[in-house]
N, C-alpha and C positions, 0 to 999 in steps of 0.2 A: 504493500500500500504506500509506504514511504517513497519507494522508487517511482511509482506512478505519479504521486503528487509532485515530486521533484521534477520529473519530465514535463508535467503540465506547467509548472512555474517557469521553466526555461523557455517553453514555447510561448507563454504569455509575455515574458520579458523581451524575447526577440521580436515578437509582433509589435509590442509597444515601442521599441526602439525604431523599428521600420516606419511605423505610422508617424512617430514624432519627427523623424528626419524629413518625411514628406511635408509635414505641416510647417516646420520652422524655416527650412531653407537656410541660405547664408551660412554664417560661421557656425551657428548652432546645429544646422542640418548637417554640415560636413563632419562636425564632431560626433554627432549621433550615427552618421554613416560609418565612421571608423569603428565605433562600438559594435555596430551591426556586422561589419566585415570581420572583426575580431571573433565574434560569436560564431561566424560561419567557417572559420579556418579549420582544416584538418588538425588533429592534435599533433604537436611535435613529437618526434620519436626520442627514445632514450639516447643520451649523448654518445653511447658506444655503438649505436646502430650503424652498420656498414652495408653499403650496396657495392656491387662489382659489375664488371662487364665480361664479355666472352673471353678476354685475355686471362682472367683470374689474377691479374697483376695490379688491379686498381681498387683495392678496398677503400671505400670513400665514406667518411661520416657525413650524414645528411641531417638537415633540420627536420624534415618530414617528407612524407609521400602524399601527393594529391592525386586522386583518381578522377578520371573523366566519367561521364555518363555514356550510354550507348547512343542516345540521340544527340546530334551536334548542337542544337540550340540549348538543350538541357546541360550539356557539357560546358558550353560557354557561360551559362548563368551560374553554374556551380563554381567555375574558376574565377569569375569576375571579382569577388571580394579579395581573393589572394593577390590577383594582379594589381588591384588598387593599392593594397598595403605595400607590395613590393615597390611600386612606382613612387609611393610616398616615403620610402626609405625605412619603413617600419618592419620589413621582413627582408631576408636575403633573396637573391635572385633565384630563378627557376630554370632547371634543365629539363628539356623534353626528351622522353624515352619511350621506346616501344619494347622490342624484345632484347634490347641492349646487346646487340651482336657487334657493336663497334669495339675497338680494342685499346683506345687511348684516352678514355674519359670524355668522348664526344657527347655521351648521353648522361653524364654525371657532373656534379658541381660540389666541390668540397664545402661542407657546412651550409649548402644551399638547399632549396626545395627540389624534389624530384617529381616530375609529372609522369604518371603511368597512364599512357594513352590507350592501352589495350582494350578497355571497355568500348571504345569507339569502333564497333565491329559490324556495323550494318552493311548490307550488300543488296543491290538491285541491278538486274541485268536487262538492258535494252537490246533485244536481239535485232530489231530492225535497224537501230542506229549503230550497232556493233560497238557499244560502250557499256561499261559497268560504272555504277555509282557506288563507291565503297568508302567505308570509314577508315580514318588514318590508323586506327589500332587493329584492324583486321589482320590476321596472319594468312600468309599465302597457303599454308597447309589446310585452311578452311575455304579459301577462295577457289583454289584449283579444283577440288571436287565439285563445288557448286557450279562452276563454269562447265566442267566436264559433263554434268548431268543435262546441261542445256546445249551441248554440242560445240562449246566454245573453249578458248584457251587464252591465257594472257599474251598480249603482244610482245611485251618484254618484261622479264623478271630475272632475279638472280638464278643461279643454277641449283639452288636449294630452296626449300619451302619454309624454313624456320623463321623468316623475317616478317616484319609488319609492313603494310603498305606505306604508312607514313615514314618508316625507316628507309624503305627502298627509295622513296622520292626525296627524302632529306639528304641522302648521299648520292642521289642521281645514279643509281646502280645500273649495271648492265648484266647480261647473261651471255650464253653462247648462241644467241640468235644471230644468224648470218645476215649481212646486208642491212644492218639496223643501227641507228644511233642509240645512246643510252635511254633509260626509262623516261626521262623528261619529254622525249619526242612523242610519247604516246598519251600525254596528259592533255585533256581538252579544257578542263576547268579545275580550279582549286577553291575550296572554302577554307578560309584561314581565320583563326582567332588571333588578333594582333595584340601588341603590348598594351595598347590603351583599352583593351576589352571589347573592341569592335569586331563584329563578324563580317568579313568581306568576301565577295566572290571575285575571282580574278582569272583572266585568261592570257593567251600569248601576247596580247598587246599591252599588258600591264607590267609595271616595273617589279612589283612584288612577286609576280609569277616566276620570273627568271631568277629572282633572289632566293625564293623559298625552295625551288627545285635545286638541290645540291647546296642548300643553305644551312644544313646541320641543325635545324630547329631554332636558329637564331633570329628568324623573322616572323615567328608565330607558330601556333599549333595547327597542323594540318587536320582539320576536322573531317573533311570529306574530299574526295577527288573523283573526277569523271575521267576514266581511262579507257583507251581503245582496247578492244579484244578482237581475236581472230577465230575463224572456224577451226576446230580441232581437226586433226588428220592422222592417219597412219603413215609412218615413215619407213622407207627402205634405207638402211645404212650402207655406207661404203667406206673403205679405208685405203690409205697409201702410206708407205714408209719411205723416208728420204733423209739425206743429210740436212741438218738444220740450215746450212748455208743456202739450200735450195727450197726452203719452206715457202718463202714469199712467192716464188714463181709457181710452185705447185698449188698454192692456195688460189692464186689468180686464175690458173687454168681450170681448176675443178669446182671452186665455190662460185658458181654462176647464179643468175637471178632465180633459177628454179630451186636452189638449195635454201632451205629455211632455217636449218640449224647446223652449226659446224664447230669443231674445236680441234685444237692440237695438243699434243703432249711432247715435252722434251725429256730426254734421258736424264734420270737421276742416278744412274749407275756411275759410281765414282770413276770407273775406267773409261767412260765415254760421256762424261757430264756435259750436257747441252750440245753434244755433237750430232745426235740423231734425233729424229722427230717422227711422230705418227700424226697423220691428219685424218680426222673422221668427219664425214658430212652426211646429211640426211635429206632425202628427197621425198616429198609427199606423194601418196597414192591418190590421184584426183578423185576417184569415185568415193573415197572415204571422207572427203572434206565436209565438215559440218555435221557428221553423224555422231551419235552417242556411242562412244567406244568404251570398252572395259578399262577400269582404272585399278590396276592390281593393288593389293594390300602393301603397305610400306614395308620395305626390306629391313631386316634387323642386322644385316651385315654379313654374318656367317663367314664363309671362306674369304670373301673379298676383304672384310675387316681384318681377318687374321693376317693375310698377306700384306695389307697396307701398314698395319701397326708393327709387324715384324721388321719392317724396313727402318723403323725409328732408331734402332741401336746397332745396326749391322750393315756394313758395306756389302756383304753377301746378300742380305735381305733386299737391299736396294737393287742389286744386279738381277736377282730373281724376279723382283717386281717389274723391272723394266722389260725383261724378256717376256713375261706374261702379257704385259701391256702391248708389246710390239707384235708378238707371235700368236698368242692365244686369244687376246681380246677380239681382233677382227674375225677370227674363226668362230667364236662363240656368239657374236652379235646377231640378233634377230630383228625382224620387223617390230616396231614399237610405236606407240602413239606419242604425239607431242606432249600431252599432259603427263604421260607416264615418265617421260624424261625430266619434266619439271617438278614432279611431285616426289622429290627425294629429300630427306632430311640430312643436313650436315652432321647431325649428332651421331649417325651410324658409325662414322669414322673418328669420332671425337677421342681426344686423349683422356684416359682415365687414370693416369699415373699421378700420384700426389706430388712428386718432386719436379714435375715439368709441365709445360703447357704448349699448345700449338699456337703459333703466331703467323698470321697472314701478312703478306706484302703484295702490292701490285704496282707494276710499272707499265706505262703506255709509251710505245715507241713507234715512230714512223715505219711503215712496212719495209721500206727499202733498207732500213738500218737494223733490222732484227738480228742478223748475224753479228753485226758489230757489237750490239748490246750484249748478246749472249756470250761472246768471248770475254768482254770486260767483266760481266757479272760472274762468270766462272772463276776468273782470277780473284775477285773479291771474296767469293764464298769459300774458296779453298784457303785463302789467306787467313780468314777469320774462323775457320773450322765450322762453318754453318752446317747444321744438321738438316738437310733439305729432304723433304718427303715427296713433294709433288710440284710440277710446273704445268699449268694449263695455259694454252694460248687462245685468246678470244679475238673475234673480229668486232671492232668497235668503230662505227662510222662517225663522221664529224658531228659534234654537238653544237647546235646553233641556238640553244635555249638557255642553258644555265650560265649565270654570271661567273661561276667558278668552274668553267669547262675544263676538263682534263683531256678531252679529245678535241683539239682545235683543228685537226685534220683526220683523215682516216688512219687508224692506228691498229696495232696489235696490242692487246692487253695481256701481260704475263702475270698470272696469279701464282705466287709462290707460297708454299706452306712449309714452315720451319718448326722444329721442336726446340724449345728453349728451356733451360734449367731455371727453376724458380730460386734464383740467388742473385746477389749483387754482381758476382762475376758474370753470370749468364746475361744479366741485363746490360752490363758494360759491353760484352762481346756483341750482343744484338744491336746495340746502338751504333757501335763502330761499323759493323757490317752494313746496317741500313743506310748510314750516311755514304758509305762507299758505293752502294747500289744506286742511291739517288744521284750521285755524281755521274755514274755510268749512264743513267737514263738522260740526265741533262746534257751530257756531252754529245748525245746523238739526236738532240732536239726533242726529247721526251719529257714525261712528267711522272710523278708518283701519286698514289691515291691517298686521300686524307682520312678515311675511316679507321686507320690502323694506328700503331704505336706512334707517339708524337716525338719521334727521334730526329726528324729533319731539323736543321738549323733554321733560324728565321731567314737567313740569306738564301738557303736552298728553297724554302717555301716560296719566297717572292720570285725567284727565277722560274720555278715551275708554274706559278700562278701569277702572272703579271697584273691581274686585276684585283689581287688580294686587298690592297690598301683601299681601293675604290669600294669594294664590297664592305669592308669594315666601316668606312665612312657612311655608307648607305645604312648599315645596321644601326649606327649611332643616331642617324637622322630619323629612322623609323621607330627606334626604341631609345629615346634620349635619357630615360631613367634607368636603363640597364635591367629591364625585367627579365629578359632571356639571356642566359649565359651558360657556358659549359667549359669543359677542360680544354677544348681546342681554342676557344676564344681567349681564355686566360693565358694559354701558352704563347700565342702568337699576336694577340691584338691588344692586350692590356698594357698600358705604359706605367 
C-alpha cells in the first residue's frame, strides 16, 4: 500500500510541475521545466558500472543508460528532457549506440550518458517502391528474415547480421556487394533527433543527411530510415585463383555488371603472405529473382570455426586454412540465395579466449595500387609480428554522399582480422602496426576506416580524411552545446 501511495504522489508531483511550467512561462517556467526534466531522467548507474564494445578493450564508466522507445516520436519525447539538461550543462554528454560493434569507443563516452537505440526496431516494407522503413535500432538479423519472407533483400549491408541499422548508417558501412557504393547510397530519407530535441526529416539535398551518414552518431539519433531493397535471388558461385599482383585485372575481367556479389581473399599462410589470392563472384539465376527462397537456420560454426580458430596460434594452422580456402572452398561451394549469404553472424567465429581479442582493421586503396599496398602491408605485419587470421577484399565504389567519405574513388577495401593479446605490450604492438599500415595505405592514395581502434595519429587522420576539420566545425554548429559526443570525437576533435 505504501508503495502504491508513493507512486501516486510522484505522479501527482510530476503532473503539477508540468502544469505549473505551462502556466508560469518565463524564468519560473524554465525553472519548473528543469525540475520536470530532472524527474524524467533515467536513474544514474553505480559509479563502477562499465560498458564495453566489441574490442573488449574499452571498459568505460558511464553516468547512465537511456533507452529509446520503439516508436520514433515516443523515443524523441522520452529523450527530450535528457537532451535539454545536457544542453544546459546540467548533465554530461550523450553517446549513441546500437549493438556496439565498433572497437575504439565510437559508441561510448567516459562518464557520459549512453543511449541504447535498440528498442527502435520497427520495420515496414514497401514492395512497390522497393524500400523499407526501418528503425535505427533494428538488427539486421531480424530485418533479413522479414525481407526474405517478402521476396526481398537488403541492397547493401555488412557481410554479417549482428549490427543495427543505425550503426550501419552511422559508419556508412559496406559489404561484399559488387558494383555498389557504401550503404549511404541506398538511403532515401532519414528521420533524425537532433541536439536541440527537434525531429527532422532529411534527404540527399540536405546538409545533415550527408553529415549523419558516416557521422558516428555525432549529428543526432537516427530514429528511422527509408532504405532501398532489392529482389532476393538464387546465386551461382564461381571462383578463380591468381597471384595477388594480378587480382585487379582478374576482378575487372570477371566482376561485370551481371555479378551482384563478389569478394576476394588473400593468403594468410606465412610462407606466401599476401602473394596469392582467391576471387569469388556470384551471378543471379533470373527466374528466381523476387521469389521467396528458403533461409537456412544460422550456422553455429562447426568445422569451419575449428579451422578458423586453429589458425590463431599456429603458422601451420594458417597454411592449412589457406589451402582449404584456395582448394576446397570452391569445390564445396553450392548455389545459395543472396539472403543466405547475408544472414550470417560474426559471432560464429568470435574469439572466446580470455587473454586475447580479435581486432579488425580496414584499408581502402585504389584498385591499381592493390599490389603495392599488399607488399608494404606484408612488411609491416611481419615486422610487428601481427597475428593475422583473415584478409577479405571488397569492391567499394565511389561514395558521393557522406561528408566523411572513405571511398573518394572506386577502391578495394581490405578487411583484416588480427588476434591481439589483452596486455599493455599487445596494445603497444597493435598501435605500432596500425600506424605502419595506415602509412602504407596513405602512400598509395588510400584511407583507413574509422570504426576501429583509435590508433591513427591526428596527422594521419587528417591526411586520410581531408574534410575532417570541416565536419567537426559542422558538428559544433549543429550541436553548439556539445550534446552528442563519443570517444572518436574526444580523441581527434576536442582541443
